[in-house]
N, CA, C and O atoms as a GROMACS GRO file, in nm:
protein
  248
    1MET      N    1  -0.269  -0.172   1.598
    1MET     CA    2  -0.154  -0.095   1.555
    1MET      C    3  -0.113  -0.136   1.414
    1MET      O    4  -0.067  -0.054   1.335
    2HIS      N    5  -0.130  -0.265   1.384
    2HIS     CA    6  -0.094  -0.316   1.252
    2HIS      C    7  -0.175  -0.247   1.143
    2HIS      O    8  -0.122  -0.210   1.038
    3TYR      N    9  -0.303  -0.229   1.168
    3TYR     CA   10  -0.391  -0.166   1.069
    3TYR      C   11  -0.360  -0.017   1.054
    3TYR      O   12  -0.363   0.036   0.943
    4ILE      N   13  -0.332   0.048   1.164
    4ILE     CA   14  -0.301   0.192   1.161
    4ILE      C   15  -0.175   0.217   1.081
    4ILE      O   16  -0.170   0.309   0.999
    5MET      N   17  -0.071   0.137   1.104
    5MET     CA   18   0.054   0.157   1.030
    5MET      C   19   0.040   0.120   0.883
    5MET      O   20   0.104   0.181   0.798
    6THR      N   21  -0.043   0.022   0.852
    6THR     CA   22  -0.068  -0.012   0.712
    6THR      C   23  -0.134   0.103   0.641
    6THR      O   24  -0.096   0.137   0.529
    7VAL      N   25  -0.233   0.164   0.703
    7VAL     CA   26  -0.301   0.278   0.642
    7VAL      C   27  -0.206   0.397   0.632
    7VAL      O   28  -0.205   0.468   0.532
    8PHE      N   29  -0.125   0.420   0.735
    8PHE     CA   30  -0.029   0.531   0.734
    8PHE      C   31   0.069   0.518   0.618
    8PHE      O   32   0.089   0.613   0.542
    9TRP      N   33   0.132   0.400   0.604
    9TRP     CA   34   0.230   0.382   0.498
    9TRP      C   35   0.164   0.382   0.360
    9TRP      O   36   0.224   0.427   0.262
   10SER      N   37   0.044   0.333   0.353
   10SER     CA   38  -0.029   0.335   0.226
   10SER      C   39  -0.055   0.480   0.184
   10SER      O   40  -0.034   0.515   0.068
   11VAL      N   41  -0.101   0.562   0.276
   11VAL     CA   42  -0.126   0.703   0.245
   11VAL      C   43   0.004   0.772   0.206
   11VAL      O   44   0.007   0.848   0.109
   12LEU      N   45   0.108   0.747   0.279
   12LEU     CA   46   0.237   0.812   0.252
   12LEU      C   47   0.292   0.773   0.115
   12LEU      O   48   0.331   0.860   0.037
   13LEU      N   49   0.296   0.645   0.086
   13LEU     CA   50   0.356   0.599  -0.039
   13LEU      C   51   0.271   0.632  -0.162
   13LEU      O   52   0.324   0.670  -0.265
   14VAL      N   53   0.139   0.618  -0.150
   14VAL     CA   54   0.052   0.650  -0.264
   14VAL      C   55   0.050   0.800  -0.289
   14VAL      O   56   0.045   0.843  -0.405
   15SER      N   57   0.053   0.881  -0.185
   15SER     CA   58   0.058   1.026  -0.204
   15SER      C   59   0.190   1.068  -0.268
   15SER      O   60   0.192   1.157  -0.353
   16MET      N   61   0.299   1.004  -0.229
   16MET     CA   62   0.428   1.032  -0.292
   16MET      C   63   0.426   0.994  -0.439
   16MET      O   64   0.474   1.069  -0.524
   17LEU      N   65   0.370   0.879  -0.470
   17LEU     CA   66   0.358   0.836  -0.608
   17LEU      C   67   0.268   0.932  -0.687
   17LEU      O   68   0.298   0.966  -0.801
   18ASN      N   69   0.159   0.974  -0.627
   18ASN     CA   70   0.069   1.070  -0.689
   18ASN      C   71   0.142   1.202  -0.718
   18ASN      O   72   0.123   1.260  -0.825
   19TYR      N   73   0.224   1.249  -0.626
   19TYR     CA   74   0.300   1.372  -0.645
   19TYR      C   75   0.400   1.360  -0.759
   19TYR      O   76   0.411   1.450  -0.843
   20VAL      N   77   0.473   1.250  -0.762
   20VAL     CA   78   0.574   1.231  -0.866
   20VAL      C   79   0.509   1.221  -1.003
   20VAL      O   80   0.556   1.283  -1.099
   21VAL      N   81   0.402   1.144  -1.015
   21VAL     CA   82   0.336   1.128  -1.144
   21VAL      C   83   0.273   1.259  -1.190
   21VAL      O   84   0.280   1.292  -1.308
   22SER      N   85   0.214   1.334  -1.098
   22SER     CA   86   0.155   1.462  -1.138
   22SER      C   87   0.263   1.561  -1.179
   22SER      O   88   0.240   1.644  -1.268
   23SER      N   89   0.380   1.555  -1.117
   23SER     CA   90   0.489   1.643  -1.157
   23SER      C   91   0.544   1.606  -1.294
   23SER      O   92   0.575   1.693  -1.375
   24VAL      N   93   0.557   1.478  -1.320
   24VAL     CA   94   0.609   1.433  -1.449
   24VAL      C   95   0.512   1.469  -1.562
   24VAL      O   96   0.554   1.508  -1.670
   25GLN      N   97   0.382   1.454  -1.535
   25GLN     CA   98   0.282   1.482  -1.637
   25GLN      C   99   0.245   1.630  -1.643
   25GLN      O  100   0.165   1.671  -1.727
   26ASN      N  101   0.302   1.711  -1.554
   26ASN     CA  102   0.278   1.855  -1.550
   26ASN      C  103   0.130   1.886  -1.530
   26ASN      O  104   0.074   1.969  -1.602
   27VAL      N  105   0.067   1.819  -1.432
   27VAL     CA  106  -0.072   1.847  -1.395
   27VAL      C  107  -0.074   1.887  -1.247
   27VAL      O  108   0.025   1.872  -1.176
   28GLU      N  109  -0.188   1.937  -1.203
   28GLU     CA  110  -0.202   1.984  -1.066
   28GLU      C  111  -0.200   1.866  -0.968
   28GLU      O  112  -0.265   1.764  -0.991
   29PHE      N  113  -0.126   1.883  -0.860
   29PHE     CA  114  -0.121   1.782  -0.754
   29PHE      C  115  -0.238   1.805  -0.659
   29PHE      O  116  -0.252   1.914  -0.603
   30ILE      N  117  -0.320   1.703  -0.641
   30ILE     CA  118  -0.434   1.709  -0.550
   30ILE      C  119  -0.412   1.603  -0.443
   30ILE      O  120  -0.415   1.483  -0.471
   31PHE      N  121  -0.391   1.648  -0.319
   31PHE     CA  122  -0.359   1.557  -0.209
   31PHE      C  123  -0.471   1.458  -0.182
   31PHE      O  124  -0.444   1.342  -0.151
   32MET      N  125  -0.595   1.501  -0.192
   32MET     CA  126  -0.708   1.413  -0.160
   32MET      C  127  -0.719   1.296  -0.258
   32MET      O  128  -0.769   1.190  -0.221
   33ASP      N  129  -0.673   1.313  -0.380
   33ASP     CA  130  -0.672   1.199  -0.473
   33ASP      C  131  -0.580   1.088  -0.423
   33ASP      O  132  -0.612   0.970  -0.438
   34GLY      N  133  -0.469   1.126  -0.364
   34GLY     CA  134  -0.379   1.027  -0.305
   34GLY      C  135  -0.442   0.955  -0.187
   34GLY      O  136  -0.422   0.835  -0.168
   35ILE      N  137  -0.518   1.029  -0.108
   35ILE     CA  138  -0.588   0.968   0.005
   35ILE      C  139  -0.692   0.867  -0.044
   35ILE      O  140  -0.701   0.756   0.007
   36PHE      N  141  -0.770   0.908  -0.145
   36PHE     CA  142  -0.874   0.820  -0.198
   36PHE      C  143  -0.815   0.696  -0.265
   36PHE      O  144  -0.875   0.588  -0.258
   37MET      N  145  -0.700   0.708  -0.329
   37MET     CA  146  -0.637   0.593  -0.394
   37MET      C  147  -0.568   0.502  -0.292
   37MET      O  148  -0.552   0.383  -0.318
   38SER      N  149  -0.529   0.556  -0.178
   38SER     CA  150  -0.456   0.474  -0.080
   38SER      C  151  -0.548   0.380  -0.002
   38SER      O  152  -0.500   0.280   0.051
   39ILE      N  153  -0.675   0.410   0.006
   39ILE     CA  154  -0.767   0.324   0.080
   39ILE      C  155  -0.778   0.185   0.017
   39ILE      O  156  -0.764   0.085   0.088
   40PRO      N  157  -0.803   0.174  -0.116
   40PRO     CA  158  -0.805   0.039  -0.175
   40PRO      C  159  -0.669  -0.031  -0.168
   40PRO      O  160  -0.663  -0.154  -0.156
   41VAL      N  161  -0.560   0.046  -0.174
   41VAL     CA  162  -0.428  -0.015  -0.164
   41VAL      C  163  -0.408  -0.076  -0.025
   41VAL      O  164  -0.356  -0.187  -0.012
   42ALA      N  165  -0.449  -0.004   0.077
   42ALA     CA  166  -0.436  -0.057   0.214
   42ALA      C  167  -0.521  -0.181   0.233
   42ALA      O  168  -0.478  -0.278   0.296
   43ILE      N  169  -0.643  -0.180   0.180
   43ILE     CA  170  -0.730  -0.297   0.190
   43ILE      C  171  -0.668  -0.416   0.118
   43ILE      O  172  -0.672  -0.528   0.168
   44LEU      N  173  -0.613  -0.392   0.000
   44LEU     CA  174  -0.549  -0.499  -0.076
   44LEU      C  175  -0.428  -0.556  -0.002
   44LEU      O  176  -0.408  -0.678   0.000
   45VAL      N  177  -0.348  -0.472   0.059
   45VAL     CA  178  -0.233  -0.518   0.137
   45VAL      C  179  -0.278  -0.602   0.256
   45VAL      O  180  -0.217  -0.704   0.286
   46LEU      N  181  -0.383  -0.560   0.324
   46LEU     CA  182  -0.433  -0.637   0.438
   46LEU      C  183  -0.491  -0.771   0.396
   46LEU      O  184  -0.476  -0.870   0.467
   47ILE      N  185  -0.557  -0.776   0.281
   47ILE     CA  186  -0.610  -0.902   0.230
   47ILE      C  187  -0.496  -0.997   0.193
   47ILE      O  188  -0.500  -1.116   0.226
   48ILE      N  189  -0.394  -0.945   0.126
   48ILE     CA  190  -0.280  -1.029   0.089
   48ILE      C  191  -0.208  -1.080   0.214
   48ILE      O  192  -0.165  -1.195   0.217
   49ALA      N  193  -0.195  -0.996   0.317
   49ALA     CA  194  -0.130  -1.038   0.441
   49ALA      C  195  -0.212  -1.146   0.512
   49ALA      O  196  -0.155  -1.232   0.580
   50ALA      N  197  -0.344  -1.142   0.498
   50ALA     CA  198  -0.428  -1.244   0.561
   50ALA      C  199  -0.421  -1.376   0.486
   50ALA      O  200  -0.438  -1.482   0.547
   51ILE      N  201  -0.396  -1.373   0.357
   51ILE     CA  202  -0.391  -1.495   0.276
   51ILE      C  203  -0.259  -1.569   0.294
   51ILE      O  204  -0.257  -1.692   0.300
   52ILE      N  205  -0.151  -1.495   0.302
   52ILE     CA  206  -0.018  -1.557   0.312
   52ILE      C  207  -0.002  -1.622   0.450
   52ILE      O  208  -0.028  -1.557   0.551
   53PRO      N  209   0.040  -1.749   0.455
   53PRO     CA  210   0.055  -1.816   0.586
   53PRO      C  211   0.175  -1.761   0.663
   53PRO      O  212   0.274  -1.717   0.604
   54ASP      N  213   0.164  -1.765   0.796
   54ASP     CA  214   0.270  -1.714   0.882
   54ASP      C  215   0.373  -1.820   0.922
   54ASP      O  216   0.486  -1.786   0.955
   55GLU      N  217   0.334  -1.945   0.919
   55GLU     CA  218   0.424  -2.050   0.966
   55GLU      C  219   0.524  -2.086   0.855
   55GLU      O  220   0.494  -2.077   0.736
   56PRO      N  221   0.644  -2.126   0.897
   56PRO     CA  222   0.746  -2.164   0.798
   56PRO      C  223   0.709  -2.295   0.727
   56PRO      O  224   0.634  -2.376   0.779
   57THR      N  225   0.764  -2.312   0.608
   57THR     CA  226   0.737  -2.434   0.534
   57THR      C  227   0.825  -2.547   0.587
   57THR      O  228   0.933  -2.522   0.640
   58ALA      N  229   0.778  -2.666   0.573
   58ALA     CA  230   0.852  -2.784   0.617
   58ALA      C  231   0.968  -2.811   0.520
   58ALA      O  232   0.954  -2.790   0.399
   59LYS      N  233   1.079  -2.858   0.572
   59LYS     CA  234   1.192  -2.891   0.486
   59LYS      C  235   1.164  -3.023   0.415
   59LYS      O  236   1.114  -3.120   0.474
   60ALA      N  237   1.198  -3.024   0.289
   60ALA     CA  238   1.175  -3.146   0.209
   60ALA      C  239   1.285  -3.247   0.240
   60ALA      O  240   1.401  -3.210   0.256
   61GLN      N  241   1.246  -3.374   0.247
   61GLN     CA  242   1.342  -3.483   0.269
   61GLN      C  243   1.388  -3.536   0.134
   61GLN      O  244   1.306  -3.576   0.051
   62HIS      N  245   1.518  -3.536   0.111
   62HIS     CA  246   1.573  -3.586  -0.014
   62HIS      C  247   1.637  -3.719   0.005
   62HIS      O  248   1.689  -3.777  -0.090
   0.00000   0.00000   0.00000
């Protein structure tokens, strides 16, 4: 479920960004370009999530 939601939000957010940028630049909006750009973004997010540790850090003794 974690992977499905990551891909879903990646597609949604990158497509929205693609729409806004294409509107600002006054070019044609192509939905499939957003899909193709969202795949590397989802992979990058999953890699970053795997690198970051889940356990809390230890409190420093002063």
